[in-house]
N, C-alpha and C positions, 0 to 999 in steps of 0.2 A: 837403803839409807836415804835416798832422795825423797821418798814418801814421808819419812819421819821429819826430814828437814823442812818440807813444805808445811807439815803440820805445825812445826815449831814457829815458823813465820806467821802463819795465820793466827795462832793462839797468842803469840807475843803482840801482834798487831791489835788484837781484841783486848788483851789484858797486859798492857805495857808495864804496869807497876809490879808485876809478878815475874819479871824476866828471869831472875836467878832461881826462883822456885820452879818455874816451868822447865828450865834446863835440867835441874836436879831430878824432877819427877820423870821427865822423859828418859833420863838415864837409868833410873833405878826402880820405877814403879810401873809394873805391867798393866794394871787397870787404867792408869792415866794414859799410857801409850795407846791402849785400845780406844778409849773415849776420844783421844786426840785424832786418831785415824778416822773414827766415825765422823768427827767434826769436819775434817778435811773433805771426806766424801760427800757429806751433806752440803757443804758450801759449794762444792763443785756441781752437784746436782741442782742446787738452787740457781746457780749462774746459768746452767743449761736451760732450765725452764723459764727463767726471766728473759732469755733471748728467743725462746720458742714462739712461733706464731700459731700453734695448734689451738684447737678449741678447749682442750683440757689444761692448757698451760696456766691460766690464772688459778685454778684449783690446786694444781701441783705447786705453784709458787707459794700459796698460803700454807700448804702442808709442810713444805721444806722450811719455810720461815719459822713455823711453830717448832719443828724438830730442832732446828738450829738454836732457837731460844732455849729449849730444854737441855740440849747438849752444853750450851754456855753455862747454864745453871749447875750442871753436873761438874763441869770443869772448875768453875768457881768454888764449888764445895771442896774439891780436891785441894785447890790452892789455899783456901782458908784453913783447912785442917792442918796443913804443913807449916803455915806461917805462924 
């Protein structure tokens, strides 16, 4: 349950206007739960690479930023379909 709660906070922080919809979807919608977990993992990976001093870090940061953007679009699509 802790992972789902972390996902809730990240998504609510990004989409505060959809708080009630987020809570409802995380309770009842398996595809939304999956994309929410993907979002949490991506955000965590991005944070890791942003702190990394390795040579490949800048490339990884760009990749994870793009992936995070795509996941945000997918999440927003779920939110708008329900509202």
